[in-house]
C-alpha positions in Angstrom: -0.2 0.0 -0.1 1.4 3.2 -1.0 2.5 5.7 2.0 4.8 8.3 1.0 4.7 9.7 4.6 5.6 6.1 6.2 8.5 6.4 4.3 9.4 9.8 4.9 9.0 8.8 8.9 11.2 6.2 8.6 14.1 7.9 7.1 13.4 11.0 10.0 14.1 8.6 12.7 17.7 8.5 11.6 18.1 11.9 12.5 18.4 11.2 16.1 19.4 7.4 16.2 21.6 4.9 14.2 24.8 4.6 12.0 25.1 5.6 8.5 25.2 1.5 7.3 21.3 1.7 8.9 20.3 3.7 5.8 20.1 0.7 3.6 18.1 -1.7 6.0 15.5 1.2 6.4 15.3 2.1 2.7 14.5 -1.5 2.2 11.8 -1.6 4.5 10.4 1.8 3.3 10.3 0.5 -0.2 6.7 -1.3 -0.1 5.4 2.5 1.2 6.8 3.9 -2.5 5.7 0.6 -4.6 8.9 0.0 -4.8 10.7 -4.1 -5.1 14.5 -2.6 -4.0 16.1 1.1 -3.2 19.6 1.3 -2.9 21.9 4.0 -2.4 25.2 4.2 -4.5 27.9 6.8 -3.8 30.6 8.4 -6.1 34.2 6.8 -5.3 36.9 9.5 -4.8 38.2 9.0 -8.6 34.6 10.1 -9.6 34.8 6.5 -11.6 32.2 4.5 -9.8 29.2 4.4 -8.0 29.8 2.2 -5.2 26.8 0.6 -3.0 26.5 2.1 0.2 28.3 -0.2 2.9 25.5 -2.5 4.0 24.0 -2.7 0.9 23.1 -6.5 0.0 24.2 -8.0 -3.1 25.2 -5.0 -5.2 28.1 -4.2 -7.3 29.9 -0.8 -8.1 28.4 0.5 -11.4 30.7 2.7 -13.8 29.9 6.3 -14.2 30.6 6.3 -17.7 28.2 4.3 -20.5 25.6 3.4 -17.7 22.2 4.4 -17.5 23.0 5.4 -13.5 26.0 7.2 -14.4 24.1 9.6 -16.8 21.5 10.8 -13.9 24.7 11.1 -11.9 26.4 13.1 -14.8 23.3 15.0 -15.7 21.7 15.7 -12.2 18.4 14.2 -13.6 16.4 11.5 -13.1 17.0 8.5 -15.5 15.1 5.3 -16.4 15.2 1.9 -18.0 12.4 -1.2 -17.9 12.9 -3.5 -15.4 10.7 -7.1 -16.0 8.3 -6.5 -13.4 8.4 -2.5 -13.6 10.9 0.3 -14.2 14.6 1.1 -12.9 15.0 4.5 -11.8 18.0 6.3 -10.6 17.6 9.8 -9.1 20.7 12.1 -8.2 21.5 12.5 -4.6 22.3 16.3 -4.2 23.4 17.7 -1.0 23.5 21.6 -2.0 25.5 21.3 -5.6 27.5 18.5 -4.2 26.8 15.2 -6.1 26.8 12.4 -3.9 25.9 9.9 -6.1 22.4 8.5 -6.9 19.5 6.6 -5.5 18.6 3.4 -7.6 14.8 2.4 -7.2 13.0 -0.6 -9.0 9.6 0.4 -8.8 6.8 -2.2 -8.9 3.9 0.2 -10.3 3.5 2.4 -13.5 5.8 5.7 -13.0 3.4 8.5 -12.5 3.9 12.3 -11.4 2.8 11.6 -7.9 5.7 8.8 -7.8 8.2 10.5 -9.4 7.5 13.5 -6.9 7.7 11.2 -4.0 10.7 9.4 -5.3 12.5 12.9 -5.5 11.6 13.6 -2.1 13.1 10.4 -0.6 15.9 11.1 -2.6 16.6 14.8 -1.6 16.3 13.4 2.0 18.2 10.6 1.7 20.8 13.1 0.7 20.7 15.2 3.3 20.7 11.9 6.0 23.9 10.9 4.4 25.4 14.5 4.5 24.6 15.2 8.2 25.0 11.1 9.3 28.7 10.4 7.3 30.6 11.7 10.1 29.4 9.5 12.8 30.9 6.8 11.1 33.3 5.4 8.4 30.5 3.7 6.5 30.7 6.4 3.5 34.3 6.5 3.9 34.8 2.8 3.6 32.3 2.7 0.5 33.7 5.8 -1.6 37.3 4.7 -1.0 38.5 2.1 -3.8 42.1 2.1 -2.7 43.6 2.6 0.4 44.4 6.4 1.5 47.7 7.6 2.4 47.7 9.3 5.4 49.0 12.8 3.9 45.8 12.6 1.6 43.8 11.5 4.7 44.8 15.1 6.3 44.3 17.1 3.5 41.0 15.4 2.5 39.3 16.4 6.0 40.4 19.9 5.7 38.2 20.5 2.1 35.1 21.7 2.0 32.7 19.9 -0.8 33.8 19.8 -4.3 31.0 21.7 -5.6 29.3 25.0 -3.9 26.2 27.0 -6.0 24.4 30.1 -5.1 22.8 33.0 -7.2 23.6 31.5 -10.4 27.4 31.2 -9.7 28.9 27.6 -9.2 32.1 27.1 -8.0 33.8 23.5 -7.9 37.2 21.7 -8.1 38.8 18.6 -8.4 41.9 16.8 -7.0 44.3 14.0 -8.3 45.7 11.5 -7.2 42.8 11.3 -5.0 44.3 8.5 -2.5 47.7 10.5 -2.5 47.8 14.3 -2.6 49.2 16.4 -0.2 50.3 19.5 -1.4 47.6 20.9 -3.4 44.2 22.3 -1.9 41.7 24.5 -2.3 38.6 26.3 -0.3 36.2 28.6 -0.7 32.8 30.2 1.4 30.3 32.7 0.3 29.8 35.9 2.8 26.6 37.8 1.3 27.7 38.7 -1.9 31.1 37.9 -1.8 32.3 34.7 -3.0 36.1 33.7 -1.5 37.8 31.6 -3.5 41.1 30.3 -3.2 43.8 27.6 -4.3 46.8 26.5 -2.8 49.9 24.6 -4.3 52.3 23.6 -1.9 56.1 22.8 -2.1 56.9 18.9 -1.7 54.7 16.1 -0.9 53.5 13.5 1.7 53.0 14.3 5.6 55.3 17.3 5.5 53.6 18.9 3.0 50.2 18.2 4.3 51.2 19.8 7.6 52.0 23.0 5.1 49.1 22.7 3.4 46.8 22.7 6.5 48.3 25.6 8.0 47.9 27.5 4.9 44.2 27.0 4.6 43.4 27.1 8.3 45.2 30.7 8.6 43.7 31.8 5.2 40.1 30.8 7.2 41.2 32.8 10.3 42.5 35.8 8.3 39.2 35.8 6.2 36.9 35.0 8.7 38.6 38.2 11.2 37.7 40.5 8.6 41.4 41.0 7.1 41.6 42.4 3.4 43.1 40.2 0.4 46.5 42.4 0.9 46.5 41.5 4.8 45.2 37.7 4.2 48.3 37.2 1.9 50.9 38.9 4.7 49.3 36.7 7.5 49.7 33.5 5.9 53.0 34.1 4.3 54.4 35.2 8.3 52.7 32.0 10.0 54.8 30.0 6.8 57.6 31.7 7.5 57.7 31.3 11.3 56.5 27.6 11.5 58.1 25.9 8.0 60.7 28.2 7.3 62.0 27.7 4.0 59.3 26.5 2.8 56.6 28.1 0.4 53.3 27.9 -1.0 52.0 29.3 -4.4 48.7 30.6 -4.5 45.5 32.5 -6.0 43.3 34.0 -3.6 40.3 35.7 -4.8 37.0 37.5 -3.9 34.5 37.7 -6.5 31.3 39.9 -6.1 28.5 37.9 -7.4 26.2 40.7 -7.8 28.1 43.4 -9.6 30.7 40.5 -11.2 34.0 42.3 -9.7 37.1 40.0 -9.6 39.5 41.0 -7.1 42.8 38.6 -6.7 46.3 38.0 -5.5 48.7 35.7 -7.3 51.6 34.6 -5.1 53.8 32.7 -7.5 51.3 31.1 -9.0 50.2 30.2 -12.5 47.5 32.8 -13.9 43.9 31.7 -14.0 42.5 31.0 -17.6 39.7 33.1 -18.2 36.9 32.5 -21.1 34.4 34.4 -22.1 31.9 33.1 -25.0 34.3 30.1 -25.3 37.1 32.0 -26.2 40.0 32.9 -24.0 40.6 36.3 -22.9 43.9 38.0 -21.8 44.7 36.3 -18.2 45.1 38.8 -15.3 48.6 39.7 -14.6 50.5 36.9 -13.0 52.2 36.8 -10.3 51.6 40.2 -8.4 52.9 38.9 -4.8 55.9 36.5 -4.2 55.3 32.8 -3.3 53.8 32.7 0.7 56.4 32.1 2.8 59.2 34.1 0.8 57.0 37.8 0.9 60.0 39.2 3.5 62.3 38.9 0.0 60.6 41.6 -1.8 59.9 45.6 0.1 56.3 46.1 -1.4 53.4 44.2 -0.3 51.2 42.0 -2.5 49.3 43.6 -5.3 45.7 43.2 -5.3 44.5 43.3 -9.3 40.5 44.0 -10.1 38.7 42.3 -13.3 35.3 42.9 -14.5 33.4 39.7 -15.3 30.7 39.1 -17.6 27.8 36.9 -17.3 28.5 33.4 -18.3 32.3 33.7 -18.0 34.6 31.4 -16.5 37.6 31.5 -14.5 39.9 28.0 -14.3 42.1 28.0 -11.3 45.1 25.5 -11.7 48.4 23.9 -10.2 50.9 23.3 -12.7 50.5 19.5 -12.2 47.6 20.6 -14.7 49.5 22.1 -17.6 52.7 19.8 -17.1 51.3 16.7 -17.3 53.5 15.2 -20.2 52.7 12.0 -22.2 54.7 8.9 -22.8 56.6 11.1 -25.6 57.1 13.8 -23.0 54.7 16.3 -24.4 53.4 18.7 -21.7 49.8 19.1 -21.6 50.0 22.9 -21.9 47.7 25.7 -21.5 46.6 25.1 -25.3 45.3 22.2 -24.4 43.8 22.9 -21.1 41.7 26.1 -23.0 40.5 24.1 -25.7 39.3 21.5 -23.2 37.2 23.9 -21.1 36.2 25.8 -24.2 34.6 22.8 -26.0 33.0 21.9 -22.6 31.4 25.2 -22.0 30.2 25.2 -26.2 28.5 21.8 -25.0 27.1 23.5 -21.8 28.7 20.7 -19.8 27.7 21.3 -16.0 31.0 22.8 -14.3 31.4 20.0 -11.6 31.2 17.7 -14.4 33.7 19.5 -16.6 36.1 19.3 -13.5 35.4 15.7 -13.3 36.1 14.9 -17.3 39.1 17.1 -16.7 40.7 15.2 -14.0 40.6 12.1 -15.7 41.6 13.6 -19.2 44.8 14.3 -17.5 45.2 11.1 -15.6 44.9 9.2 -18.8 47.7 11.9 -20.3 50.2 10.7 -18.2 48.8 7.1 -18.8 47.7 6.9 -15.1 50.9 7.4 -13.6 50.8 11.7 -12.5 54.3 12.9 -11.9 52.3 15.7 -9.6 49.5 16.8 -7.9 46.9 17.9 -10.3 44.0 20.1 -8.8 42.0 22.5 -10.6 38.6 24.8 -9.4 36.2 26.6 -11.8 34.1 29.7 -10.8 31.4 30.0 -13.6 29.1 32.8 -13.3 26.0 32.8 -15.1 23.8 35.4 -13.3 
């Protein structure tokens, strides 16, 4: 008997009790109230290659993102379906805000109509919220998403990062990191405060535990400065001071930016970092000047302070921040991936209206394939797309 509210009530009970791995059994209990024979949670793995059944799900296997109906739901963030022997297979995107967590896989017993579709979308939204809120009370989500053991340096960095994708008022910021199980020197951050979106990308010298410690200090000093109301220039000075005090001789290159999502003004400092890729109408514009400051930790070597540059964006503009692991990736013949290939890739996906998060996923897989699966350096990219 259909009773979607009973399904909602059973799921809501998990807000106050239970572990993340209890979700599959609760969904099994709730399925009959939604005219469903089975319901399963498939989470995206860290490499964003496969959709993996949440730990506790019986008799299910990972599903590739590329080339599957389930993967198409994840890529497009739209419901997909396929015929089943006695009903319909459905895959509904699991979204926490703009962050793609995976898909909800449902096999219905009843004919799909507007009401059932609405009910299942509501359930998918609730499941996404439960995963996001309960994931920190156990390790089931982490066990599900990891296809390989994660190195300690990567564990430290991933625990410092915000969700990969965020959207507000027509503005999207999204990022990727690779190698996801062994990254140690790259990181990104963002925060939306009123009309201002703060975005930063950091590339730390070195690798491993030492680099992850320096990255952790850099990220948290950046956040402390931002939350203390410091200007971009003073934020740069603060990070520079702390790196010099705690990691003398080390340095971090960075782009730190503030974007006015209402007016379109983009202010930034490039601390020894490659200039952003800036596209308008699918064509690259003259990049912002770079660098405008020495790498963080080396600022004392110049008498002048960091310089903030200002740029006016137009609706539809895309800004891509990247570390040199992207453009300096090499193929088997030693040829660099280069800025030209990066520009062509982003321009083509913008023309195809590929969603920003999917564009970054495709980009990082392209870089990994270019180096035949063996990255020589951390490769990180973040995209700011103003669609207002």
